[in-house]
PyMOL Python script that loads the backbone (N, CA, C, O; Angstrom):
from pymol import cmd

cmd.read_pdbstr("""\
ATOM      1  N   MET A   1      16.816   5.853   3.823  1.00  0.00           N
ATOM      2  CA  MET A   1      16.768   5.036   5.013  1.00  0.00           C
ATOM      3  C   MET A   1      15.633   4.018   4.915  1.00  0.00           C
ATOM      4  O   MET A   1      15.818   2.834   5.200  1.00  0.00           O
ATOM      5  N   ARG A   2      14.464   4.493   4.512  1.00  0.00           N
ATOM      6  CA  ARG A   2      13.326   3.568   4.405  1.00  0.00           C
ATOM      7  C   ARG A   2      13.579   2.502   3.350  1.00  0.00           C
ATOM      8  O   ARG A   2      13.176   1.352   3.522  1.00  0.00           O
ATOM      9  N   ALA A   3      14.241   2.873   2.263  1.00  0.00           N
ATOM     10  CA  ALA A   3      14.543   1.884   1.221  1.00  0.00           C
ATOM     11  C   ALA A   3      15.489   0.814   1.753  1.00  0.00           C
ATOM     12  O   ALA A   3      15.334  -0.366   1.438  1.00  0.00           O
ATOM     13  N   ALA A   4      16.463   1.219   2.555  1.00  0.00           N
ATOM     14  CA  ALA A   4      17.403   0.259   3.146  1.00  0.00           C
ATOM     15  C   ALA A   4      16.684  -0.676   4.112  1.00  0.00           C
ATOM     16  O   ALA A   4      16.964  -1.875   4.132  1.00  0.00           O
ATOM     17  N   LEU A   5      15.762  -0.144   4.911  1.00  0.00           N
ATOM     18  CA  LEU A   5      14.998  -0.981   5.835  1.00  0.00           C
ATOM     19  C   LEU A   5      14.095  -1.953   5.079  1.00  0.00           C
ATOM     20  O   LEU A   5      13.955  -3.108   5.481  1.00  0.00           O
ATOM     21  N   ALA A   6      13.489  -1.497   4.001  1.00  0.00           N
ATOM     22  CA  ALA A   6      12.639  -2.371   3.188  1.00  0.00           C
ATOM     23  C   ALA A   6      13.469  -3.491   2.565  1.00  0.00           C
ATOM     24  O   ALA A   6      13.029  -4.639   2.502  1.00  0.00           O
ATOM     25  N   GLU A   7      14.668  -3.150   2.106  1.00  0.00           N
ATOM     26  CA  GLU A   7      15.568  -4.157   1.534  1.00  0.00           C
ATOM     27  C   GLU A   7      15.971  -5.184   2.592  1.00  0.00           C
ATOM     28  O   GLU A   7      16.017  -6.383   2.315  1.00  0.00           O
ATOM     29  N   ALA A   8      16.259  -4.714   3.795  1.00  0.00           N
ATOM     30  CA  ALA A   8      16.634  -5.619   4.887  1.00  0.00           C
ATOM     31  C   ALA A   8      15.475  -6.542   5.246  1.00  0.00           C
ATOM     32  O   ALA A   8      15.682  -7.735   5.465  1.00  0.00           O
ATOM     33  N   GLN A   9      14.273  -6.011   5.308  1.00  0.00           N
ATOM     34  CA  GLN A   9      13.104  -6.845   5.613  1.00  0.00           C
ATOM     35  C   GLN A   9      12.907  -7.924   4.556  1.00  0.00           C
ATOM     36  O   GLN A   9      12.621  -9.075   4.887  1.00  0.00           O
ATOM     37  N   ALA A  10      13.056  -7.561   3.302  1.00  0.00           N
ATOM     38  CA  ALA A  10      12.901  -8.531   2.216  1.00  0.00           C
ATOM     39  C   ALA A  10      13.968  -9.620   2.318  1.00  0.00           C
ATOM     40  O   ALA A  10      13.675 -10.798   2.110  1.00  0.00           O
ATOM     41  N   PHE A  11      15.203  -9.231   2.636  1.00  0.00           N
ATOM     42  CA  PHE A  11      16.286 -10.205   2.791  1.00  0.00           C
ATOM     43  C   PHE A  11      15.970 -11.187   3.914  1.00  0.00           C
ATOM     44  O   PHE A  11      16.133 -12.396   3.748  1.00  0.00           O
ATOM     45  N   ILE A  12      15.517 -10.670   5.056  1.00  0.00           N
ATOM     46  CA  ILE A  12      15.203 -11.520   6.210  1.00  0.00           C
ATOM     47  C   ILE A  12      14.088 -12.502   5.861  1.00  0.00           C
ATOM     48  O   ILE A  12      14.149 -13.670   6.245  1.00  0.00           O
ATOM     49  N   GLN A  13      13.083 -12.044   5.143  1.00  0.00           N
ATOM     50  CA  GLN A  13      11.971 -12.925   4.780  1.00  0.00           C
ATOM     51  C   GLN A  13      12.404 -14.022   3.811  1.00  0.00           C
ATOM     52  O   GLN A  13      11.926 -15.153   3.894  1.00  0.00           O
ATOM     53  N   LYS A  14      13.313 -13.684   2.891  1.00  0.00           N
ATOM     54  CA  LYS A  14      13.784 -14.664   1.909  1.00  0.00           C
ATOM     55  C   LYS A  14      14.875 -15.571   2.461  1.00  0.00           C
ATOM     56  O   LYS A  14      15.016 -16.710   2.016  1.00  0.00           O
ATOM     57  N   ASN A  15      15.649 -15.078   3.426  1.00  0.00           N
ATOM     58  CA  ASN A  15      16.822 -15.797   3.932  1.00  0.00           C
ATOM     59  C   ASN A  15      16.849 -15.831   5.455  1.00  0.00           C
ATOM     60  O   ASN A  15      17.794 -15.316   6.052  1.00  0.00           O
ATOM     61  N   PRO A  16      15.852 -16.415   6.103  1.00  0.00           N
ATOM     62  CA  PRO A  16      15.801 -16.352   7.566  1.00  0.00           C
ATOM     63  C   PRO A  16      17.004 -17.001   8.259  1.00  0.00           C
ATOM     64  O   PRO A  16      17.474 -16.492   9.276  1.00  0.00           O
ATOM     65  N   GLU A  17      17.502 -18.109   7.725  1.00  0.00           N
ATOM     66  CA  GLU A  17      18.648 -18.767   8.373  1.00  0.00           C
ATOM     67  C   GLU A  17      19.905 -17.915   8.252  1.00  0.00           C
ATOM     68  O   GLU A  17      20.667 -17.792   9.211  1.00  0.00           O
ATOM     69  N   ARG A  18      20.123 -17.330   7.085  1.00  0.00           N
ATOM     70  CA  ARG A  18      21.287 -16.451   6.897  1.00  0.00           C
ATOM     71  C   ARG A  18      21.146 -15.211   7.773  1.00  0.00           C
ATOM     72  O   ARG A  18      22.133 -14.733   8.333  1.00  0.00           O
ATOM     73  N   ALA A  19      19.949 -14.695   7.894  1.00  0.00           N
ATOM     74  CA  ALA A  19      19.714 -13.529   8.751  1.00  0.00           C
ATOM     75  C   ALA A  19      20.033 -13.861  10.207  1.00  0.00           C
ATOM     76  O   ALA A  19      20.581 -13.027  10.928  1.00  0.00           O
ATOM     77  N   ARG A  20      19.692 -15.075  10.642  1.00  0.00           N
ATOM     78  CA  ARG A  20      20.016 -15.488  12.017  1.00  0.00           C
ATOM     79  C   ARG A  20      21.526 -15.592  12.222  1.00  0.00           C
ATOM     80  O   ARG A  20      22.036 -15.235  13.285  1.00  0.00           O
ATOM     81  N   GLN A  21      22.236 -16.077  11.215  1.00  0.00           N
ATOM     82  CA  GLN A  21      23.699 -16.149  11.303  1.00  0.00           C
ATOM     83  C   GLN A  21      24.298 -14.750  11.446  1.00  0.00           C
ATOM     84  O   GLN A  21      25.187 -14.530  12.268  1.00  0.00           O
ATOM     85  N   ILE A  22      23.814 -13.822  10.657  1.00  0.00           N
ATOM     86  CA  ILE A  22      24.302 -12.437  10.718  1.00  0.00           C
ATOM     87  C   ILE A  22      23.967 -11.826  12.072  1.00  0.00           C
ATOM     88  O   ILE A  22      24.800 -11.149  12.674  1.00  0.00           O
ATOM     89  N   GLU A  23      22.759 -12.063  12.548  1.00  0.00           N
ATOM     90  CA  GLU A  23      22.335 -11.557  13.856  1.00  0.00           C
ATOM     91  C   GLU A  23      23.263 -12.078  14.951  1.00  0.00           C
ATOM     92  O   GLU A  23      23.720 -11.314  15.800  1.00  0.00           O
ATOM     93  N   ALA A  24      23.537 -13.379  14.927  1.00  0.00           N
ATOM     94  CA  ALA A  24      24.407 -13.983  15.944  1.00  0.00           C
ATOM     95  C   ALA A  24      25.828 -13.430  15.857  1.00  0.00           C
ATOM     96  O   ALA A  24      26.470 -13.193  16.881  1.00  0.00           O
ATOM     97  N   LYS A  25      26.311 -13.228  14.650  1.00  0.00           N
ATOM     98  CA  LYS A  25      27.680 -12.717  14.469  1.00  0.00           C
ATOM     99  C   LYS A  25      27.836 -11.315  15.057  1.00  0.00           C
ATOM    100  O   LYS A  25      28.805 -11.048  15.768  1.00  0.00           O
ATOM    101  N   TYR A  26      26.899 -10.426  14.768  1.00  0.00           N
ATOM    102  CA  TYR A  26      27.055  -9.031  15.169  1.00  0.00           C
ATOM    103  C   TYR A  26      26.451  -8.690  16.531  1.00  0.00           C
ATOM    104  O   TYR A  26      26.880  -7.732  17.173  1.00  0.00           O
ATOM    105  N   LEU A  27      25.462  -9.464  16.976  1.00  0.00           N
ATOM    106  CA  LEU A  27      24.846  -9.181  18.275  1.00  0.00           C
ATOM    107  C   LEU A  27      25.298 -10.149  19.362  1.00  0.00           C
ATOM    108  O   LEU A  27      25.098  -9.901  20.551  1.00  0.00           O
ATOM    109  N   GLY A  28      25.906 -11.248  18.944  1.00  0.00           N
ATOM    110  CA  GLY A  28      26.365 -12.233  19.913  1.00  0.00           C
ATOM    111  C   GLY A  28      25.273 -13.204  20.335  1.00  0.00           C
ATOM    112  O   GLY A  28      25.504 -14.040  21.208  1.00  0.00           O
ATOM    113  N   PHE A  29      24.112 -13.117  19.748  1.00  0.00           N
ATOM    114  CA  PHE A  29      23.006 -14.040  20.027  1.00  0.00           C
ATOM    115  C   PHE A  29      22.016 -13.984  18.871  1.00  0.00           C
ATOM    116  O   PHE A  29      22.050 -13.074  18.043  1.00  0.00           O
ATOM    117  N   SER A  30      21.153 -14.960  18.836  1.00  0.00           N
ATOM    118  CA  SER A  30      20.085 -14.977  17.844  1.00  0.00           C
ATOM    119  C   SER A  30      18.770 -15.132  18.588  1.00  0.00           C
ATOM    120  O   SER A  30      18.587 -16.096  19.331  1.00  0.00           O
ATOM    121  N   GLY A  31      17.870 -14.209  18.398  1.00  0.00           N
ATOM    122  CA  GLY A  31      16.586 -14.229  19.091  1.00  0.00           C
ATOM    123  C   GLY A  31      15.701 -15.369  18.613  1.00  0.00           C
ATOM    124  O   GLY A  31      15.944 -15.936  17.548  1.00  0.00           O
ATOM    125  N   PRO A  32      14.682 -15.709  19.384  1.00  0.00           N
ATOM    126  CA  PRO A  32      13.798 -16.810  19.007  1.00  0.00           C
ATOM    127  C   PRO A  32      12.964 -16.523  17.754  1.00  0.00           C
ATOM    128  O   PRO A  32      12.563 -17.446  17.046  1.00  0.00           O
ATOM    129  N   ARG A  33      12.710 -15.256  17.490  1.00  0.00           N
ATOM    130  CA  ARG A  33      11.971 -14.868  16.286  1.00  0.00           C
ATOM    131  C   ARG A  33      12.339 -13.431  15.940  1.00  0.00           C
ATOM    132  O   ARG A  33      12.851 -12.684  16.773  1.00  0.00           O
ATOM    133  N   PHE A  34      12.070 -13.070  14.710  1.00  0.00           N
ATOM    134  CA  PHE A  34      12.332 -11.703  14.279  1.00  0.00           C
ATOM    135  C   PHE A  34      11.138 -10.826  14.648  1.00  0.00           C
ATOM    136  O   PHE A  34      10.000 -11.294  14.619  1.00  0.00           O
ATOM    137  N   PRO A  35      11.381  -9.566  14.993  1.00  0.00           N
ATOM    138  CA  PRO A  35      10.263  -8.679  15.340  1.00  0.00           C
ATOM    139  C   PRO A  35       9.427  -8.341  14.107  1.00  0.00           C
ATOM    140  O   PRO A  35       9.918  -8.371  12.979  1.00  0.00           O
ATOM    141  N   THR A  36       8.188  -8.027  14.340  1.00  0.00           N
ATOM    142  CA  THR A  36       7.310  -7.567  13.274  1.00  0.00           C
ATOM    143  C   THR A  36       7.511  -6.062  13.137  1.00  0.00           C
ATOM    144  O   THR A  36       7.344  -5.314  14.100  1.00  0.00           O
ATOM    145  N   LEU A  37       7.864  -5.633  11.953  1.00  0.00           N
ATOM    146  CA  LEU A  37       8.143  -4.216  11.717  1.00  0.00           C
ATOM    147  C   LEU A  37       7.256  -3.692  10.596  1.00  0.00           C
ATOM    148  O   LEU A  37       6.827  -4.443   9.720  1.00  0.00           O
ATOM    149  N   THR A  38       6.996  -2.420  10.639  1.00  0.00           N
ATOM    150  CA  THR A  38       6.295  -1.759   9.550  1.00  0.00           C
ATOM    151  C   THR A  38       7.033  -0.465   9.218  1.00  0.00           C
ATOM    152  O   THR A  38       7.563   0.206  10.104  1.00  0.00           O
ATOM    153  N   LEU A  39       7.060  -0.130   7.955  1.00  0.00           N
ATOM    154  CA  LEU A  39       7.714   1.105   7.524  1.00  0.00           C
ATOM    155  C   LEU A  39       6.706   2.228   7.307  1.00  0.00           C
ATOM    156  O   LEU A  39       7.082   3.356   6.990  1.00  0.00           O
ATOM    157  N   ASP A  40       5.437   1.916   7.479  1.00  0.00           N
ATOM    158  CA  ASP A  40       4.403   2.942   7.338  1.00  0.00           C
ATOM    159  C   ASP A  40       4.435   3.865   8.551  1.00  0.00           C
ATOM    160  O   ASP A  40       4.499   3.409   9.693  1.00  0.00           O
ATOM    161  N   ILE A  41       4.391   5.155   8.290  1.00  0.00           N
ATOM    162  CA  ILE A  41       4.400   6.154   9.356  1.00  0.00           C
ATOM    163  C   ILE A  41       3.069   6.893   9.322  1.00  0.00           C
ATOM    164  O   ILE A  41       2.602   7.310   8.262  1.00  0.00           O
ATOM    165  N   GLN A  42       2.476   7.048  10.480  1.00  0.00           N
ATOM    166  CA  GLN A  42       1.203   7.750  10.611  1.00  0.00           C
ATOM    167  C   GLN A  42       1.399   8.978  11.503  1.00  0.00           C
ATOM    168  O   GLN A  42       2.284   8.974  12.359  1.00  0.00           O
ATOM    169  N   PRO A  43       0.600  10.018  11.323  1.00  0.00           N
ATOM    170  CA  PRO A  43       0.712  11.190  12.196  1.00  0.00           C
ATOM    171  C   PRO A  43       0.626  10.834  13.678  1.00  0.00           C
ATOM    172  O   PRO A  43       1.298  11.455  14.502  1.00  0.00           O
ATOM    173  N   ALA A  44      -0.185   9.850  14.022  1.00  0.00           N
ATOM    174  CA  ALA A  44      -0.332   9.449  15.428  1.00  0.00           C
ATOM    175  C   ALA A  44       0.985   8.940  16.015  1.00  0.00           C
ATOM    176  O   ALA A  44       1.180   8.994  17.229  1.00  0.00           O
ATOM    177  N   ASP A  45       1.891   8.448  15.166  1.00  0.00           N
ATOM    178  CA  ASP A  45       3.187   7.958  15.646  1.00  0.00           C
ATOM    179  C   ASP A  45       4.019   9.069  16.283  1.00  0.00           C
ATOM    180  O   ASP A  45       4.905   8.792  17.092  1.00  0.00           O
ATOM    181  N   PHE A  46       3.743  10.319  15.927  1.00  0.00           N
ATOM    182  CA  PHE A  46       4.505  11.450  16.445  1.00  0.00           C
ATOM    183  C   PHE A  46       3.848  12.123  17.652  1.00  0.00           C
ATOM    184  O   PHE A  46       4.485  12.914  18.348  1.00  0.00           O
ATOM    185  N   GLU A  47       2.594  11.813  17.895  1.00  0.00           N
ATOM    186  CA  GLU A  47       1.846  12.526  18.936  1.00  0.00           C
ATOM    187  C   GLU A  47       2.468  12.377  20.323  1.00  0.00           C
ATOM    188  O   GLU A  47       2.476  13.332  21.099  1.00  0.00           O
ATOM    189  N   PHE A  48       2.984  11.204  20.643  1.00  0.00           N
ATOM    190  CA  PHE A  48       3.635  10.990  21.937  1.00  0.00           C
ATOM    191  C   PHE A  48       4.795  11.967  22.113  1.00  0.00           C
ATOM    192  O   PHE A  48       4.932  12.597  23.162  1.00  0.00           O
ATOM    193  N   PHE A  49       5.625  12.088  21.085  1.00  0.00           N
ATOM    194  CA  PHE A  49       6.806  12.937  21.174  1.00  0.00           C
ATOM    195  C   PHE A  49       6.432  14.417  21.253  1.00  0.00           C
ATOM    196  O   PHE A  49       7.075  15.187  21.966  1.00  0.00           O
ATOM    197  N   VAL A  50       5.406  14.805  20.528  1.00  0.00           N
ATOM    198  CA  VAL A  50       4.926  16.189  20.591  1.00  0.00           C
ATOM    199  C   VAL A  50       4.384  16.481  21.990  1.00  0.00           C
ATOM    200  O   VAL A  50       4.631  17.552  22.544  1.00  0.00           O
ATOM    201  N   LYS A  51       3.648  15.533  22.554  1.00  0.00           N
ATOM    202  CA  LYS A  51       3.091  15.716  23.898  1.00  0.00           C
ATOM    203  C   LYS A  51       4.208  15.858  24.932  1.00  0.00           C
ATOM    204  O   LYS A  51       4.170  16.768  25.760  1.00  0.00           O
ATOM    205  N   ILE A  52       5.188  14.978  24.891  1.00  0.00           N
ATOM    206  CA  ILE A  52       6.316  15.046  25.834  1.00  0.00           C
ATOM    207  C   ILE A  52       7.082  16.350  25.640  1.00  0.00           C
ATOM    208  O   ILE A  52       7.477  16.994  26.611  1.00  0.00           O
ATOM    209  N   GLY A  53       7.290  16.737  24.380  1.00  0.00           N
ATOM    210  CA  GLY A  53       7.971  17.999  24.111  1.00  0.00           C
ATOM    211  C   GLY A  53       7.227  19.173  24.710  1.00  0.00           C
ATOM    212  O   GLY A  53       7.844  20.105  25.225  1.00  0.00           O
ATOM    213  N   GLY A  54       5.905  19.137  24.649  1.00  0.00           N
ATOM    214  CA  GLY A  54       5.096  20.191  25.261  1.00  0.00           C
ATOM    215  C   GLY A  54       5.230  20.196  26.773  1.00  0.00           C
ATOM    216  O   GLY A  54       5.352  21.257  27.385  1.00  0.00           O
ATOM    217  N   GLU A  55       5.210  19.012  27.378  1.00  0.00           N
ATOM    218  CA  GLU A  55       5.341  18.921  28.835  1.00  0.00           C
ATOM    219  C   GLU A  55       6.708  19.402  29.315  1.00  0.00           C
ATOM    220  O   GLU A  55       6.833  19.919  30.425  1.00  0.00           O
ATOM    221  N   LEU A  56       7.721  19.233  28.487  1.00  0.00           N
ATOM    222  CA  LEU A  56       9.073  19.669  28.848  1.00  0.00           C
ATOM    223  C   LEU A  56       9.350  21.120  28.451  1.00  0.00           C
ATOM    224  O   LEU A  56      10.425  21.650  28.730  1.00  0.00           O
ATOM    225  N   GLY A  57       8.388  21.750  27.806  1.00  0.00           N
ATOM    226  CA  GLY A  57       8.559  23.131  27.388  1.00  0.00           C
ATOM    227  C   GLY A  57       9.361  23.285  26.109  1.00  0.00           C
ATOM    228  O   GLY A  57       9.784  24.391  25.772  1.00  0.00           O
ATOM    229  N   LEU A  58       9.574  22.193  25.396  1.00  0.00           N
ATOM    230  CA  LEU A  58      10.338  22.249  24.150  1.00  0.00           C
ATOM    231  C   LEU A  58       9.456  22.594  22.955  1.00  0.00           C
ATOM    232  O   LEU A  58       9.932  23.146  21.963  1.00  0.00           O
ATOM    233  N   VAL A  59       8.184  22.269  23.052  1.00  0.00           N
ATOM    234  CA  VAL A  59       7.217  22.568  22.000  1.00  0.00           C
ATOM    235  C   VAL A  59       6.265  23.608  22.564  1.00  0.00           C
ATOM    236  O   VAL A  59       5.540  23.346  23.524  1.00  0.00           O
ATOM    237  N   ARG A  60       6.274  24.778  21.965  1.00  0.00           N
ATOM    238  CA  ARG A  60       5.490  25.887  22.515  1.00  0.00           C
ATOM    239  C   ARG A  60       4.231  26.192  21.725  1.00  0.00           C
ATOM    240  O   ARG A  60       3.350  26.905  22.205  1.00  0.00           O
ATOM    241  N   LYS A  61       4.141  25.655  20.511  1.00  0.00           N
ATOM    242  CA  LYS A  61       2.975  25.888  19.667  1.00  0.00           C
ATOM    243  C   LYS A  61       2.422  24.536  19.227  1.00  0.00           C
ATOM    244  O   LYS A  61       3.151  23.544  19.200  1.00  0.00           O
ATOM    245  N   PRO A  62       1.155  24.493  18.887  1.00  0.00           N
ATOM    246  CA  PRO A  62       0.597  23.232  18.374  1.00  0.00           C
ATOM    247  C   PRO A  62       1.330  22.798  17.102  1.00  0.00           C
ATOM    248  O   PRO A  62       1.714  23.626  16.276  1.00  0.00           O
ATOM    249  N   ILE A  63       1.511  21.507  16.966  1.00  0.00           N
ATOM    250  CA  ILE A  63       2.178  20.957  15.785  1.00  0.00           C
ATOM    251  C   ILE A  63       1.196  20.055  15.048  1.00  0.00           C
ATOM    252  O   ILE A  63       0.589  19.162  15.640  1.00  0.00           O
ATOM    253  N   ASP A  64       1.051  20.300  13.759  1.00  0.00           N
ATOM    254  CA  ASP A  64       0.230  19.442  12.907  1.00  0.00           C
ATOM    255  C   ASP A  64       1.106  18.260  12.500  1.00  0.00           C
ATOM    256  O   ASP A  64       1.924  18.373  11.587  1.00  0.00           O
ATOM    257  N   THR A  65       0.930  17.126  13.180  1.00  0.00           N
ATOM    258  CA  THR A  65       1.809  15.981  12.942  1.00  0.00           C
ATOM    259  C   THR A  65       1.680  15.420  11.528  1.00  0.00           C
ATOM    260  O   THR A  65       2.584  14.726  11.063  1.00  0.00           O
ATOM    261  N   SER A  66       0.591  15.702  10.842  1.00  0.00           N
ATOM    262  CA  SER A  66       0.453  15.224   9.460  1.00  0.00           C
ATOM    263  C   SER A  66       1.455  15.913   8.531  1.00  0.00           C
ATOM    264  O   SER A  66       1.756  15.401   7.452  1.00  0.00           O
ATOM    265  N   ARG A  67       1.967  17.066   8.947  1.00  0.00           N
ATOM    266  CA  ARG A  67       2.945  17.788   8.121  1.00  0.00           C
ATOM    267  C   ARG A  67       4.373  17.303   8.358  1.00  0.00           C
ATOM    268  O   ARG A  67       5.301  17.777   7.702  1.00  0.00           O
ATOM    269  N   LEU A  68       4.560  16.370   9.281  1.00  0.00           N
ATOM    270  CA  LEU A  68       5.892  15.852   9.575  1.00  0.00           C
ATOM    271  C   LEU A  68       6.276  14.676   8.681  1.00  0.00           C
ATOM    272  O   LEU A  68       7.407  14.195   8.735  1.00  0.00           O
ATOM    273  N   ILE A  69       5.349  14.221   7.872  1.00  0.00           N
ATOM    274  CA  ILE A  69       5.575  13.043   7.037  1.00  0.00           C
ATOM    275  C   ILE A  69       5.715  13.467   5.584  1.00  0.00           C
ATOM    276  O   ILE A  69       4.844  14.139   5.032  1.00  0.00           O
ATOM    277  N   LEU A  70       6.822  13.066   4.971  1.00  0.00           N
ATOM    278  CA  LEU A  70       7.047  13.346   3.559  1.00  0.00           C
ATOM    279  C   LEU A  70       6.208  12.384   2.736  1.00  0.00           C
ATOM    280  O   LEU A  70       6.348  11.168   2.865  1.00  0.00           O
ATOM    281  N   LYS A  71       5.357  12.909   1.913  1.00  0.00           N
ATOM    282  CA  LYS A  71       4.514  12.074   1.054  1.00  0.00           C
ATOM    283  C   LYS A  71       5.221  11.909  -0.281  1.00  0.00           C
ATOM    284  O   LYS A  71       5.579  12.888  -0.936  1.00  0.00           O
ATOM    285  N   GLN A  72       5.414  10.671  -0.669  1.00  0.00           N
ATOM    286  CA  GLN A  72       6.139  10.404  -1.921  1.00  0.00           C
ATOM    287  C   GLN A  72       5.219   9.943  -3.007  1.00  0.00           C
ATOM    288  O   GLN A  72       5.666   9.676  -4.122  1.00  0.00           O
TER     289      GLN A  72
END
""", "prot")
cmd.dss("prot")
cmd.show_as("cartoon", "prot")
cmd.util.cbc("prot")
cmd.orient("prot")
């Protein structure tokens, strides 16, 4: 999945006009600019979800969010 997203980002950067055409075709509009995206994942990115899960009673034990990221 991350490789596909990285490939898409590279395509958009190299071919912005073609990317806008594709965006308009499939979304029915073309935005004024492309969003800034990052594929880097940090443990802090999961903390919100762990907190909400705890508040809803779905997470009953502490979770080490650093263990949720596959290191390649």
